[in-house]
VEXDRENBA-590308 format. One line per 10 residues: number of its first residue (from 0); their letters; for each residue x, y, z of C-alpha. Coordinates in Angstrom, 2 decimals, padded with zeros to 5 digits, always signed. Example, Ala and Ser with C-alpha at 12.3 -4.5 7.8 and 13.67 -1.06 7.14 Angstrom:
VEXDRENBA-590308
0> as> +012.30:-004.50:+007.80 | +013.67:-001.06:+007.14;
end
This chain:
VEXDRENBA-590308
0> mkaemikrtf> +025.05:+023.66:+005.14 | +023.28:+020.86:+006.97 | +023.11:+017.59:+005.02 | +019.62:+016.59:+003.86 | +017.87:+013.73:+005.63 | +016.61:+011.08:+003.20 | +015.11:+007.61:+003.50 | +016.42:+004.30:+002.21 | +014.93:+000.81:+002.49 | +017.36:-002.03:+003.20;
10> ttrtpdkpga> +016.29:-005.50:+002.10 | +018.14:-007.66:+004.61 | +018.57:-011.42:+004.94 | +018.32:-011.84:+008.67 | +018.88:-015.28:+010.25 | +015.74:-016.87:+011.71 | +017.00:-016.91:+015.27 | +016.66:-014.80:+018.44 | +018.48:-011.44:+018.38 | +018.81:-011.16:+014.60;
20> fmrackvimd> +016.70:-008.01:+014.29 | +018.39:-006.49:+017.38 | +021.79:-006.91:+015.72 | +020.61:-004.99:+012.64 | +019.13:-002.27:+014.87 | +022.46:-001.86:+016.70 | +024.28:-001.29:+013.41 | +021.76:+001.40:+012.46 | +021.79:+002.98:+015.93 | +025.58:+003.13:+016.10;
30> rggnitrvsy> +025.68:+005.07:+012.83 | +022.95:+007.49:+013.95 | +020.20:+006.27:+011.62 | +016.52:+006.43:+012.51 | +014.30:+003.42:+011.67 | +011.00:+004.71:+010.21 | +009.38:+001.48:+008.96 | +009.88:-002.26:+009.36 | +008.20:-005.11:+007.51 | +008.69:-008.80:+008.25;
40> krggqnlfie> +006.60:-011.94:+007.81 | +007.71:-015.15:+009.49 | +008.60:-017.78:+006.93 | +009.88:-015.19:+004.48 | +013.57:-014.65:+003.83 | +013.72:-010.87:+003.97 | +013.36:-008.18:+006.62 | +012.64:-004.73:+005.15 | +014.02:-001.83:+007.19 | +013.44:+001.80:+006.15;
50> vqatkdvlds> +016.00:+004.16:+007.66 | +016.18:+007.95:+007.68 | +019.60:+009.60:+007.74 | +022.00:+011.54:+005.55 | +023.29:+009.90:+002.37 | +026.76:+009.36:+003.87 | +025.31:+007.74:+006.99 | +023.06:+005.46:+004.91 | +026.06:+004.36:+002.81 | +027.96:+003.54:+006.03;
60> iekdlsaisy> +025.03:+001.54:+007.40 | +024.87:-000.46:+004.17 | +028.59:-001.33:+004.44 | +028.19:-002.39:+008.09 | +025.17:-004.56:+007.30 | +027.17:-006.12:+004.48 | +029.99:-006.90:+006.91 | +027.64:-009.10:+008.96 | +026.21:-010.66:+005.75 | +022.79:-009.04:+006.15;
70> vdfvpkvpiv> +023.09:-007.36:+002.75 | +025.32:-007.81:-000.27 | +027.37:-004.67:-000.73 | +028.67:-004.35:-004.27 | +029.12:-001.22:-006.35 | +025.73:-000.59:-007.92 | +025.26:-000.30:-011.65 | +023.60:+003.10:-012.18 | +019.89:+002.87:-012.87 | +018.91:+004.42:-016.16;
80> lvmeikipdr> +015.39:+005.77:-015.77 | +013.54:+007.93:-018.30 | +010.23:+009.43:-017.27 | +007.81:+011.24:-019.55 | +005.87:+014.03:-017.87 | +002.77:+015.79:-019.17 | +003.24:+019.43:-018.13 | +000.82:+022.33:-018.69 | +002.17:+024.75:-021.29 | +002.45:+027.70:-018.92;
90> pgtlypvlei> +005.44:+029.63:-017.58 | +007.11:+028.03:-014.57 | +005.39:+024.65:-014.66 | +008.60:+022.68:-015.31 | +010.42:+024.29:-012.42 | +008.83:+022.17:-009.59 | +010.01:+018.99:-011.35 | +013.57:+020.31:-011.63 | +013.44:+021.28:-007.95 | +012.55:+017.71:-006.97;
100> idrhdvnisy> +015.40:+016.25:-009.03 | +017.87:+018.81:-007.67 | +016.78:+018.20:-004.07 | +017.72:+014.53:-004.45 | +021.11:+015.46:-005.91 | +020.50:+013.67:-009.22 | +022.08:+014.63:-012.53 | +019.90:+014.79:-015.65 | +021.42:+012.71:-018.44 | +018.74:+013.22:-021.11;
110> lnsrdetsny> +016.15:+015.90:-021.81 | +013.64:+016.17:-024.65 | +010.30:+017.92:-025.07 | +007.56:+018.08:-027.65 | +004.51:+020.32:-027.94 | +001.80:+017.72:-028.62 | -001.19:+019.99:-027.97 | -001.74:+023.68:-027.50 | -002.16:+023.20:-023.75 | +000.53:+020.69:-022.77;
120> qhfkigmevs> +004.15:+019.75:-023.39 | +005.57:+016.26:-022.94 | +009.01:+016.26:-021.33 | +011.23:+013.18:-021.32 | +013.80:+013.39:-018.54 | +016.50:+010.74:-018.19 | +018.45:+010.19:-014.97 | +021.19:+007.90:-013.76 | +020.48:+007.08:-010.15 | +022.65:+004.74:-008.12;
130> dpsvskqild> +020.11:+004.43:-005.28 | +016.71:+002.88:-006.17 | +015.04:+004.50:-003.16 | +015.96:+007.91:-004.58 | +014.47:+006.99:-007.95 | +011.29:+005.86:-006.21 | +011.03:+009.10:-004.26 | +011.46:+011.19:-007.39 | +008.74:+009.25:-009.20 | +006.39:+009.49:-006.20;
140> evselyvlnv> +006.87:+013.23:-005.77 | +006.57:+014.09:-009.49 | +003.45:+011.89:-009.86 | +001.71:+013.97:-007.19 | +002.10:+017.02:-009.46 | +001.63:+015.77:-013.01 | +000.73:+012.71:-015.06 | +003.90:+010.78:-015.81 | +004.99:+007.50:-017.32 | +008.21:+005.50:-017.15;
150> vsyngnydel> +009.30:+004.93:-020.74 | +012.69:+003.37:-020.01 | +014.05:+001.51:-016.98 | +016.89:-000.99:-016.75 | +016.85:-001.75:-013.05 | +015.93:-004.84:-011.08 | +015.13:-003.62:-007.60 | +012.00:-004.80:-005.78 | +011.05:-001.47:-004.20 | +011.46:+000.44:-007.48;
160> dstvkyirla> +010.08:-002.28:-009.77 | +006.67:-002.05:-008.07 | +006.58:+001.75:-008.47 | +007.44:+001.52:-012.16 | +004.81:-001.19:-012.62 | +001.92:+000.73:-011.11 | +002.83:+003.94:-012.94 | +002.81:+002.02:-016.23 | -000.44:+000.30:-015.19 | -002.11:+003.67:-014.61;
170> ntiqkmfsld> -000.98:+004.90:-018.03 | -002.30:+001.76:-019.72 | -005.68:+002.20:-018.04 | -005.69:+005.92:-018.88 | -005.45:+005.05:-022.58 | -008.18:+002.39:-022.33 | -010.76:+004.70:-020.77 | -009.49:+008.18:-021.75 | -009.13:+009.14:-018.09 | -008.55:+012.82:-017.48;
180> drktielite> -005.40:+013.98:-015.67 | -007.11:+014.24:-012.29 | -008.35:+010.64:-012.47 | -004.97:+009.37:-013.69 | -003.11:+011.08:-010.83 | -005.72:+009.73:-008.40 | -005.18:+006.20:-009.77 | -001.39:+006.49:-009.37 | -001.85:+007.81:-005.82 | -004.13:+004.91:-004.93;
190> crgvsrlltd> -001.66:+002.44:-006.45 | +001.07:+003.93:-004.30 | -001.08:+003.51:-001.18 | -001.93:-000.08:-002.13 | +001.73:-000.90:-002.75 | +002.77:+000.52:+000.62 | -000.05:-001.18:+002.55 | +000.62:-004.64:+001.09 | +004.40:-004.32:+001.31 | +004.10:-003.37:+004.98;
200> rgedpdkvfd> +002.11:-006.57:+005.52 | +004.69:-008.66:+003.69 | +002.24:-009.21:+000.80 | +002.75:-008.90:-002.96 | +001.10:-005.78:-004.51 | +001.65:-007.14:-008.03 | -001.12:-009.67:-007.35 | -003.61:-006.80:-007.09 | -002.14:-004.84:-010.00 | -002.35:-007.86:-012.33;
210> kvltlaefis> -005.98:-008.48:-011.34 | -006.90:-004.83:-011.88 | -005.35:-004.84:-015.36 | -007.32:-007.98:-016.26 | -010.51:-006.32:-015.04 | -009.78:-003.16:-017.05 | -009.14:-005.11:-020.24 | -012.39:-007.03:-019.84 | -014.49:-003.92:-019.23 | -012.86:-002.09:-022.12;
220> shrdldfnpr> -013.74:-004.92:-024.51 | -017.44:-004.89:-023.53 | -018.35:-001.25:-023.99 | -020.25:+000.60:-026.70 | -021.46:-001.83:-029.39 | -020.03:-004.76:-027.43 | -022.27:-004.09:-024.43 | -024.89:-006.83:-024.72 | -026.91:-007.32:-021.54 | -029.65:-009.88:-021.16;
230> itrrqlteet> -032.89:-008.01:-020.49 | -035.99:-009.82:-019.26 | -039.32:-008.53:-017.97 | -042.36:-009.74:-016.09 | -045.74:-008.18:-015.31 | -045.99:-008.60:-011.53 | -049.41:-007.01:-011.02 | -051.85:-005.08:-013.15 | -049.94:-001.90:-012.30 | -046.33:-002.96:-011.78;
240> elvvieppcg> -043.74:-004.52:-014.09 | -040.28:-005.93:-013.28 | -037.37:-005.46:-015.69 | -034.10:-007.36:-015.12 | -030.87:-006.14:-016.75 | -027.89:-008.52:-016.59 | -024.71:-006.80:-017.86 | -021.46:-008.51:-018.89 | -019.96:-007.47:-015.54 | -021.17:-005.64:-012.47;
250> sntyvlrngd> -024.37:-006.29:-010.58 | -027.79:-006.88:-012.05 | -030.01:-003.82:-012.26 | -033.64:-004.41:-011.26 | -036.26:-001.87:-012.32 | -039.85:-001.80:-011.07 | -042.16:+000.38:-013.14 | -045.53:+001.73:-012.02 | -046.97:+004.47:-014.24 | -044.48:+007.32:-014.45;
260> cllfvdtgmg> -042.44:+006.05:-011.49 | -039.41:+003.75:-011.45 | -037.79:+001.95:-008.54 | -034.28:+000.56:-008.96 | -032.58:-002.10:-006.87 | -028.83:-001.68:-007.57 | -027.51:+000.01:-010.71 | -024.36:-001.81:-011.88 | -021.06:-000.15:-012.83 | -020.67:+003.53:-013.60;
270> ifsdemvtel> -018.41:+002.79:-016.56 | -021.48:+001.50:-018.42 | -023.62:+004.57:-017.66 | -023.83:+005.62:-021.33 | -024.92:+002.17:-022.39 | -027.30:+001.64:-019.47 | -029.05:+004.99:-019.82 | -029.51:+004.33:-023.54 | -031.11:+000.97:-022.72 | -033.38:+002.58:-020.13;
280> wemfpsffsm> -034.37:+005.38:-022.47 | -035.23:+002.88:-025.20 | -037.45:+000.94:-022.79 | -038.96:+004.04:-021.17 | -039.13:+006.95:-023.66 | -040.09:+009.35:-020.84 | -037.22:+008.04:-018.67 | -035.62:+011.40:-017.91 | -038.80:+012.96:-016.53 | -039.92:+009.89:-014.59;
290> rktllvthad> -039.65:+009.91:-010.80 | -037.02:+007.48:-009.56 | -036.30:+005.74:-006.28 | -032.92:+003.97:-005.99 | -032.29:+001.21:-003.45 | -028.75:-000.06:-002.85 | -028.25:-003.52:-001.39 | -024.64:-002.71:-000.46 | -022.11:-000.03:-001.28 | -019.80:-001.75:-003.77;
300> adhsgllsim> -018.73:+000.08:-006.92 | -020.27:-002.64:-009.11 | -023.72:-002.18:-007.49 | -023.97:+001.62:-007.28 | -022.47:+003.08:-010.45 | -025.47:+005.08:-011.70 | -026.38:+006.79:-008.42 | -024.53:+010.01:-009.23 | -026.07:+010.56:-012.69 | -029.75:+009.95:-012.02;
310> enaeivvsak> -032.02:+013.00:-012.02 | -035.44:+013.23:-010.37 | -034.15:+010.54:-008.01 | -034.08:+009.75:-004.32 | -031.51:+007.26:-003.03 | -032.74:+005.15:-000.10 | -029.92:+003.47:+001.85 | -028.91:+002.25:+005.26 | -026.61:+004.45:+007.36 | -023.68:+002.06:+006.85;
320> aaarlldmav> -024.13:+001.99:+003.08 | -024.43:+005.79:+002.92 | -021.13:+006.28:+004.75 | -019.34:+003.84:+002.45 | -020.87:+005.32:-000.71 | -019.38:+008.70:+000.18 | -015.91:+007.25:+000.72 | -015.48:+003.98:-001.14 | -011.79:+003.77:-000.14 | -012.52:+003.48:+003.60;
330> atgdedpydy> -011.31:+000.19:+005.04 | -014.13:-002.22:+005.91 | -012.03:-004.77:+007.79 | -008.58:-006.29:+008.09 | -009.55:-009.81:+007.04 | -008.61:-009.49:+003.37 | -006.13:-006.73:+002.44 | -006.15:-007.86:-001.19 | -009.93:-007.37:-001.44 | -009.67:-003.97:+000.23;
340> cytrlsriit> -006.89:-002.82:-002.11 | -008.67:-004.21:-005.16 | -011.77:-002.22:-004.18 | -009.76:+000.99:-003.89 | -008.48:+000.66:-007.44 | -011.55:-000.83:-009.11 | -013.77:+002.07:-007.99 | -011.68:+004.34:-010.24 | -011.62:+001.92:-013.17 | -015.39:+001.36:-012.97;
350> dyvppekgcm> -015.91:+005.16:-012.98 | -017.56:+005.25:-009.58 | -018.55:+008.75:-008.46 | -020.21:+009.18:-005.07 | -023.73:+010.60:-005.09 | -024.59:+013.96:-003.55 | -025.23:+013.60:+000.16 | -028.45:+015.60:-000.16 | -029.89:+013.03:-002.58 | -029.70:+010.22:-000.02;
360> riigdapegh> -032.37:+009.31:+002.51 | -031.16:+007.19:+005.41 | -033.71:+004.57:+006.38 | -033.80:+002.73:+009.68 | -031.30:+002.51:+012.50 | -029.90:-001.01:+012.73 | -027.99:-001.67:+015.97 | -024.23:-001.96:+015.65 | -022.93:-005.50:+015.39 | -026.37:-007.14:+015.05;
370> kdfsplgrve> -026.34:-010.82:+014.16 | -029.71:-011.14:+012.43 | -031.72:-009.34:+009.75 | -032.68:-006.05:+011.36 | -035.81:-004.24:+010.02 | -035.00:-000.83:+008.52 | -038.44:+000.25:+007.32 | -040.88:+000.00:+004.43 | -041.08:+001.62:+001.01 | -044.46:+001.99:-000.69;
380> fgdlelelye> -044.25:+001.74:-004.48 | -047.57:+001.81:-006.27 | -049.44:-001.34:-005.32 | -046.32:-002.95:-003.79 | -045.07:-002.71:-000.22 | -041.35:-003.40:+000.11 | -039.77:-004.33:+003.45 | -036.09:-003.44:+003.93 | -033.79:-005.37:+006.26 | -030.11:-004.94:+007.05;
390> gpgvrsksem> -028.40:-008.31:+007.20 | -025.47:-009.44:+009.33 | -022.03:-008.65:+008.01 | -020.98:-010.78:+005.04 | -017.63:-010.26:+003.33 | -016.88:-007.41:+005.75 | -020.01:-005.44:+004.84 | -023.72:-005.48:+005.59 | -026.22:-006.35:+002.88 | -029.67:-004.77:+002.69;
400> ivfcrspkml> -032.33:-007.11:+001.37 | -035.64:-006.00:-000.16 | -038.64:-008.24:+000.53 | -042.16:-008.12:-000.94 | -044.91:-010.33:+000.47 | -047.41:-009.93:-002.37 | -046.37:-010.81:-004.96 | -043.68:-012.89:-003.28 | -040.36:-011.41:-004.30 | -036.90:-011.08:-002.72;
410> ftgdiycnte> -033.86:-008.98:-003.72 | -030.85:-010.47:-001.95 | -027.79:-008.50:-003.05 | -024.70:-010.70:-003.02 | -026.03:-012.99:-000.30 | -027.29:-015.02:-003.24 | -025.86:-015.02:-006.77 | -027.02:-017.32:-009.56 | -023.67:-018.34:-011.02 | -025.21:-021.28:-012.93;
420> dviperarfn> -027.37:-019.23:-015.30 | -025.43:-016.24:-016.60 | -024.75:-014.79:-020.03 | -021.47:-015.99:-021.61 | -019.73:-012.66:-021.02 | -020.61:-012.78:-017.35 | -019.31:-016.34:-017.06 | -015.94:-015.19:-018.40 | -015.94:-012.26:-015.99 | -016.67:-014.51:-013.01;
430> aiapfvpddp> -013.54:-016.48:-013.86 | -011.23:-013.45:-013.67 | -012.67:-011.00:-011.13 | -013.30:-011.35:-007.40 | -016.68:-009.59:-007.25 | -018.29:-013.05:-007.06 | -015.39:-015.01:-005.57 | -015.05:-018.47:-004.21 | -015.75:-017.71:-000.58 | -012.69:-017.77:+001.68;
440> qadkaaleda> -013.25:-020.18:+004.55 | -013.59:-017.35:+007.07 | -016.43:-015.73:+005.12 | -018.16:-018.94:+004.09 | -019.59:-019.60:+007.54 | -020.92:-016.03:+007.79 | -022.52:-016.33:+004.35 | -024.16:-019.66:+005.19 | -025.47:-018.20:+008.44 | -026.94:-015.19:+006.60;
450> rkkleaimds> -028.64:-017.48:+004.07 | -030.24:-019.61:+006.77 | -031.59:-016.51:+008.50 | -032.85:-015.22:+005.17 | -034.76:-018.48:+004.67 | -036.71:-017.74:+007.84 | -037.98:-014.50:+006.27 | -038.90:-016.40:+003.10 | -040.75:-019.06:+005.08 | -042.94:-016.39:+006.70;
460> vgrdgmivcg> -044.92:-016.28:+003.43 | -043.92:-019.63:+001.91 | -041.29:-020.14:-000.74 | -043.43:-021.63:-003.47 | -043.58:-019.24:-006.43 | -041.24:-016.71:-004.84 | -039.18:-014.63:-007.30 | -035.57:-014.53:-006.06 | -033.47:-011.72:-007.53 | -029.81:-012.26:-006.68;
470> ghgavrilrg> -026.94:-009.84:-007.01 | -025.74:-011.47:-010.25 | -027.18:-013.96:-012.72 | -030.69:-014.91:-013.82 | -033.77:-014.57:-011.63 | -035.04:-017.81:-010.10 | -038.60:-018.77:-009.23 | -038.86:-021.25:-006.39 | -041.01:-024.35:-006.53 | -041.93:-026.50:-003.57;
480> grhgqhfrdi> -043.65:-026.27:-000.20 | -042.92:-024.21:+002.88 | -039.87:-026.32:+003.62 | -038.91:-026.95:+000.02 | -035.45:-027.05:-001.47 | -032.85:-024.46:-000.57 | -033.22:-021.73:-003.16 | -029.61:-022.13:-004.28 | -030.48:-025.63:-005.47 | -033.64:-024.81:-007.40;
490> gahpcdarpl> -033.12:-025.10:-011.14 | -032.98:-021.85:-013.06 | -035.93:-021.02:-015.28 | -034.76:-019.67:-018.63 | -035.92:-016.19:-019.49 | -036.43:-014.94:-023.01 | -033.65:-012.41:-023.52 | -033.80:-009.25:-025.58 | -030.19:-008.21:-026.24 | -029.78:-004.55:-027.10;
500> rahgrrdgrg> -026.94:-002.49:-028.51 | -025.89:+000.90:-027.20 | -023.27:+003.21:-028.58 | -021.33:+005.73:-026.52 | -017.94:+007.37:-026.79 | -015.66:+009.46:-024.64 | -013.71:+012.49:-025.64 | -010.08:+013.09:-024.70 | -011.02:+014.60:-021.36 | -012.87:+011.52:-020.18;
510> hrahgggipg> -016.32:+013.09:-020.68 | -019.06:+011.55:-022.75 | -018.71:+012.78:-026.31 | -021.15:+015.19:-027.89 | -020.67:+014.14:-031.48 | -021.57:+017.60:-032.79 | -025.32:+017.57:-033.09 | -025.75:+013.82:-033.44 | -029.28:+012.88:-032.40 | -029.42:+011.17:-029.05;
520> vrirehglpv> -030.20:+011.60:-025.38 | -028.95:+014.18:-022.90 | -028.28:+013.44:-019.28 | -025.99:+015.03:-016.72 | -022.69:+013.76:-015.39 | -020.88:+015.66:-012.64 | -023.15:+018.64:-013.29 | -022.30:+018.90:-016.99 | -024.62:+018.17:-019.92 | -023.71:+014.87:-021.52;
530> hipvqmrgqv> -024.75:+013.54:-024.90 | -025.30:+009.84:-025.55 | -025.51:+008.86:-029.22 | -028.09:+006.12:-029.75 | -027.64:+002.89:-031.73 | -030.43:+001.62:-033.90 | -032.42:-001.39:-032.79 | -033.83:-004.17:-034.94 | -031.25:-003.68:-037.71 | -028.06:-004.27:-035.77;
540> qgrhggadhr> -024.99:-003.03:-037.62 | -021.31:-002.95:-036.82 | -019.07:-000.04:-035.94 | -018.49:+000.86:-039.57 | -022.07:+000.54:-040.73 | -021.87:-003.00:-042.13 | -023.73:-006.02:-040.85 | -022.56:-007.24:-037.47 | -021.66:-010.92:-037.95 | -020.24:-011.37:-034.46;
550> repqadrlhg> -023.54:-012.16:-032.78 | -025.94:-013.23:-035.53 | -028.20:-015.37:-033.29 | -028.84:-012.38:-031.03 | -029.57:-010.16:-033.99 | -032.00:-012.80:-035.27 | -033.85:-012.75:-031.96 | -034.31:-009.02:-032.35 | -036.09:-009.55:-035.68 | -037.93:-012.70:-034.75;
560> hagrhgpsdp> -040.46:-011.47:-032.17 | -042.59:-008.38:-032.00 | -043.51:-008.66:-028.35 | -040.19:-008.79:-026.55 | -041.29:-005.96:-024.29 | -044.65:-007.58:-023.60 | -047.60:-007.04:-025.95 | -049.71:-005.27:-023.31 | -047.41:-002.25:-023.05 | -047.30:+000.01:-026.12;
570> emvgirlpsp> -044.12:+001.75:-024.90 | -042.17:-001.51:-024.90 | -042.33:-002.46:-028.56 | -038.94:-001.28:-029.79 | -037.85:+001.68:-031.92 | -035.76:+002.11:-035.02 | -033.03:+004.73:-034.98 | -030.47:+005.84:-037.58 | -027.62:+003.41:-038.16 | -024.18:+004.14:-036.63;
580> ravlqgegrr> -022.82:+005.10:-040.05 | -025.70:+007.50:-040.68 | -025.24:+008.98:-037.24 | -021.49:+009.41:-037.55 | -021.79:+010.90:-041.03 | -024.36:+013.41:-039.80 | -027.31:+011.95:-041.70 | -030.79:+011.91:-040.29 | -030.31:+014.89:-037.96 | -033.96:+015.07:-037.17;
590> alpgprpvqg> -036.12:+014.54:-034.16 | -036.00:+011.00:-032.80 | -038.84:+008.84:-034.08 | -041.49:+007.74:-031.67 | -042.03:+004.14:-030.55 | -042.80:+001.81:-033.40 | -043.37:-001.97:-033.50 | -040.52:-004.07:-034.81 | -041.85:-006.18:-037.67 | -041.69:-009.89:-037.07;
600> ggagsrdqdg> -043.49:-012.86:-035.66 | -045.87:-013.27:-032.76 | -045.50:-012.42:-029.11 | -043.20:-015.32:-028.42 | -043.57:-018.26:-026.06 | -043.70:-018.15:-022.29 | -042.24:-020.65:-019.88 | -044.22:-022.22:-017.05 | -043.50:-019.26:-014.78 | -044.83:-016.65:-017.17;
610> fp> -041.56:-014.98:-018.13 | -041.91:-013.71:-021.71;
end
């Protein structure tokens, strides 16, 4: 029987002198091995060479490389690796795993199973493997079939350590967000691709994995009752109102309201869809039947998370943004592999789901490689006319800006972010996540150029009094003449914030939980009815029904003013809903009460720019 061809990666210490790689190649060639991958970065100490051959040939190559001091050949201590596999409780489902182990000629040293649910069994399989590349291949192949975790590992091999790390990372994130099996396997697959891409470039994949874990922990700690956005509003004209929602992380969401129509500019992260929809429903009781237009400044997961769940909605985007929305993992450039890899993983963690292609309307046809703001078209919304422009590439992607001449208003996407005036949660997020990074030198010039060109559009109507809505942070209103201060340097005008609380849960399958008849709001996610329980407003309580002492000043602001929504709009006066304890205990299972004023003081003060 013909010996099986397998792959092994040799981590060699090649001298930094001419002919060093050729000498290693001759050793491999003389033994009949085939080089399938090579990775080397000048200044590093190691050359990684992946070779395909039979096991005996690979062992001979390793001895020969050791003889010329390229590798240290010592008898390897067997790797003890125990993996736990979640296998459907059906006949024959374990067999493919055993086939993989047998194909790699590995002996099982430990086997245990438990029937944890009626649909799955959890198998622990222990193996002693003397070759780390074989262990890696087994883990990679099994993880393509089922969800698995590494529960025990005593090795210290670079190529296997990274695989074990990202499998454990995926399992940690699965527990945080109750990911279903499909999402967990997808996350492991993406981690494997990230690890391979960065390793091939001589980069460290752990840098991305550590950042992703930090992001996941932050998001997990700001969901449900801990989701406290700053919400501000302004009456722009007699017909149209602007609402600004600043979440703890992800982009701002801007909502223009005119009668029974809403227009959104960006929608934040999908992971907060329960909380965001609850906020929107509380502000607009007829939210689900209202007509919606969604504009996307650029196709990042933190700006487009709600696109796939909105009903009665049309998504208006540029052709470039539409293509990226449908495949968020497509490379956008080679300048920053870390940013690209981080994007691939964060789209899963932030629960990004691409919208239906039929819901998108492509606007404009900007020329490829344009260096200025190219007009895409206009959108009429009530008494406002919005001009859309596609900007030059910034951070390897093109931003679409939304410009209104009367009243003077500009939505900039991430070309401008107000990092000086943010809620405390957002300030902490900015310190750990690269969505609003310190610009690398290569991108800084492009960003400065885009801002200067954007100023020319602003100057066409004059900057004084212009409302500038950046991708993140508080809105700014410019003061000064036609050639006044750069808008980044204008002081922020504080806005009166109305923090809200939303409550949402997930079931074990990663879907939004029904709660068995708990009163709330129904939307759709991935074509399935979804139930969002609603948290009371005005009498903020904690998870277990007691008073919430974590954010007393915010709770006080809820009680202190009756007109947080603006006294002229009867729909924006706040509602009282059953407390979390009453909801969870099944009390008050009645129709939701209609809008009702929150008792308290007057309409509240306004600053010089009219923000309530």
